[in-house]
Steps between C-alpha positions, in 0.01 A plus 500: 500500500482126438173350618644147540859390565498214246606515137288383211732216389488351850120501499494338156719219633270447801194502276646237264604285796149501648342427161737207447374347823142525378601350164613179668323207318410342833254779556273424204194493725544865583463638150248768590689613810820512296352716226347746740817518705706566190279793409519635855878466528566647158273796570648562843855465372433741217371761742793455738756506219347821371505661845852373569656698223284802550615818669276778617431726203505873525176601664432133586388339827526712818841490660550312825838457664820703507606718207785731416402823325783660303463848348704572187690688372633481854864567418500858376286500184692212342262271313749212489407377849143387435344769283208708630222395738434317824624141485355233729690188608369199693715464812344162584602344167865586442419865422344415165378791294121543536404815312590853398268778612493801271600822675532867420781731604661662198749776430366800306646339186269198559783265593462299824623698799730382779303316769605662828303302759239234568270456801179320598185587692346169606173660629454676165609190303728728300858522388665834428781582259683831495698620201698819458186683388193318634341282764263220398264276696418153367231259621668175607204279407433632150835653405313812388642848557269686738675833452824661396592844626769743399673621815651847518881472520477128419522180704758278662501194730191517718368302798147418621375489859425157653126583494522558125351850510790743473804529278813705552616586148826687442528741212755394243823600677341834583431693819175350631320186611132467410253332736248326272156345548532144365131486406490810283862586428439851631787679673397567860810683614854594402806478725774745387859546605692244290753521220461171306209296640534137401438179703207458741428224753207464741580324826288196585334689786366762260600771748805618311619520142867530407602750233828482308631823348788377286674837528519471879692284751192505727203261492178690576222355716143625449215461749209357299236624743594864439678477165794692644870436552561326834876448492813404310770231515864566422707650371608199298834488325361634173169558324252218569394260229277188545435407862287268711361488854419224746151406614525670839622817324807531719768449233570626150755349263597729215721507196678830436679662209841355421497217755529129423321408820229649721443707812273442800301759692279517810147616413426587863808706590569629149866398514711316245629178656739329260666489159543151352729441201489208257820306551702327228354682201623802310272764354483740210261667252152350456256518210210647696429698816862614542550293815652155557237412761154610385247266659474344845245278675429329829370145488150497653630312806766774537785252525684618191577811295535453124700768320530578128842533338460656156867503410559128565145395401439324830297489817689503829330344801563624857377407843247760617642488853795717597781494400323405172724212395538450126368150424518428128466639150270401212585566132229645275434516126480880488566808709263509801345831604235375742411202722179382666358178644186289502276546803598162643870573451552198275597688185729795427440716194788714374414737217723296267221244464614200704280315748727394785431249776589698813594193705723323247616816311431317174353666191182302435395666176501830315192699410395465134215669317258343253764526226767333717682830540678571826309728737669739741350778710564704811124529554335172598275377779326183621119490502307208649151417371195303601253449214612810316519740796818625663534379859861597575789683338872538549703813443736620230754557781659204679368596843527319833176351628579412862262698720614381846532770765817344641798732442750390238 
């Protein structure tokens, strides 16, 4: 993070200009003042020039501002998308790389394991990373690993309650969901009855959590007060893949197997409402996930739906109001498999590594690590800091954040 916006060469020019004024022969009577001023200006300029080119070192000054935390390897266990660790980018300064936090999470052969999910507990000042085998908790202020736990039947994409106390953690495409204490990592309860547990999303109210069994056309709703199944939505046209919900928890928008497009469902009645196809684009085999549309997000203001297209390496943008008009398309540098947004809705983050201005649709930059390598991940989240402590956090899902009680 740059501490001043000026560059060193500009400050040198200003310094020389000021010194030239004091060197004017007509000011011979001010010899003492001139000498002292020279020393002051040179000293001050040296300090500013040093600070101007300085970025926060790893483990440097406490973070303040808005930061993007990116867990890698976040595209399978491929190391070519940023290596291994938790990468931090400064959202307030063109998403410059800040530091790499060392993480655990390894396969039995000691190679870095696939990161499956990322989530934050603001009250506990902690960020959590799940891999196929383990769950780890990391202190956001120090970057130190508080604990790592092996979870029976593995881990997948989890979600944390708004109060930061409880996590719903799916087994790795297995038959259960674990309810986990975020403080200790202890499993409090198991919810059985699934085939391939996978994606998990807490609603903003904290009253319900939405469970995606990717071998089922039904989205399951759990009551968080009782830790039991409260209902289902569907059936959708095929098995459900990534999905998102609005802030009032009345609508779900889901991608499904084999569809270049998405489907909408009513979270209150449990009925599927619509199937929306991407127009003007063909589809075919994709490199990952097996589906042309794997990844969907609502802008925080709930005005738009952004949809991944892995075959054409694009994002398609739709109106979030029926009949869900297709608005535009945005080309990407790699196959997208996920999409999320900054809390303020200004930036869109596809897993292919671009930072996109939501309003203009322009690619502003691409994420680069400390070695200038491209960074891509399906597991990233915004964390906002004040003097080293987390004060707010986004979500790995692109969820709607409108909480009005007026019906849509």
